[in-house]
C-alpha positions, 0 to 999 in steps of 0.5 A: 426549260422555257425561255422568253420571246420578247426583250420587254420587261416590266418592273415595280417596287414590291415587298418580296414577301407580298403574297396577295392574290393579285400579285401572284395572279394579276387580272384573275378574279378571285371567285371565278364562275368557271373552273380555274386552270393554274398555269406556270411556265418553265425556267425563267419565264413568266405569265405572259406565256399564257396570254393566248390561252385566255382567249382560246379558253374563254367561256370554258376555263378561267386561265390563272397564270402564275406570276412568280417573284423576279419576272415580268411585273415582279422583276424587282422582287427577289427570285425564290430558289427554294422549292418548299418556300415557293410552294408554300407561298404559291399555295397561300396566294392561290387560296381563293382559287382552291375552294372551287374546282380547279386544275393545274398545268406546269411546263418544264420546271413549272411542272415540278412546282405544280406537282409539289403544289398538288402534293401539299394540298389539304384533303379539301383542296385535293377534293377540288383538284380536277386534273394535273397537266405537266409537260417538258419535265422528267418524272419526279423520281429522275434528276430534274435537270442537268447539274451545274447550270445554275452556277454557270456564268452569264456567257455560258448560260446564254450559249446553252440557251442558244444551243437549245434553240427556241430563244430569239437572237434579239432576246439573247443579245439584249443585256438589260433583259438577259440580266433579269431573265438569267437571275430568274432562270438560275433560281428555277434551275437551282431548286430543280438541281436540289430536288429530292423526290420523297416517293410517289404521290398517288395523287387523287386526280387524273394526270396528263403528260405532254411531251415533244417527240423531238425533245432533246432536253428531257431524256425520253426514258425519264417520262413514263414514270409520271404514271407513278404519281397518280392513283387515277387515270394517266395519259401520255400525249406525244406532240410533234415538236421538240422541247418548246412545245408550249409554243410550237404545239400550243393549240394542241395542248390547249385543245387537249386541256379544254376537252378534259376540263372545259365541260366540268359539270359538278363541284366534285369535278366530274370530267368527260369520259375520254379513252386513256393513252398509257404505257402498257405497264399499267392500266388506269382504273378510270379516266373520269374523276 
C-alpha cells in the first residue's frame, strides 16, 4: 500500500467518464520520442509519487504517471472500485502510448492494475511491451490484500495506516485531505479484495519484481509466484527497505529500470543484456526481449 506524503490536494470538475489522454496522463506527450514508462502508484496515491522520476530518467525514458479518477487534480471524480472497468478505461486513455515501445511499472495495488492491463493487450500492443515492473504486491495467484479493510471506518483505516508507518502525522491529522484520500484508498482496496486470478498470464515480456527485505505488509511467501506470469526472463530484486520502498529505495528502483529500458534500440523493444536473478525453481530462457 502506498500513501501520500503531502496534505495538499487539487480538485476540479470533470465528467467521471472522461477518458481523454490528457486527463489520465497530464503533462505527457501523446507521441513521445523515447520509450514510455506507464507508472501507477499504490492504494490511494496519485501521479505525484513519480514527479522525481521524470528528472531522473530525462532523456532516456518518458515517464507517464497515471492519474486515476478520485485523486490529485481528479479528486472530484468518482473513484473506480471495479478492476475490469479501471483496466478498460486506462487502456482506452493510454492508447496513444501503446503504438510504440513502452514498459509498465506498478507498485502495491498499482502492480495488480498494470498486470491486468498487460493481460488485456492486443497482440500488436503486446509486441510493443518491453517490460513489466512490479513491487510491493503479492503474486496474482495469492490474495491481494487482507480482507475487510475497505469496510473499516475512517478511524480504523487511519489507525491501520499509522501502524504501517510511512505516512506523516500531518497527513493523518488532516481531516479534509484524509476524507479524499480514504475514498481513493477504499476503492483500490475493494477491487484488490474482490480479485479472482484467472490463471498464469505467461506474458511475452520480461518481468522484474522489486521487494523490500523488511516488508511487513506483503508476506514473503507470496512473492516468488510472480515468475509464473511471464514466458520471458524473471528478476527478483531485493531492496533494503520495508513496504514503502517506492520512496525509501526510489533511487535503486529508478536505476534498475533505467538499466533495462534506457537503451532501447529498436521498435521491437530489444533490451540490453543483464544477468537474471531468479528463484532456483526456474531458469529464465533469456533476459533480453
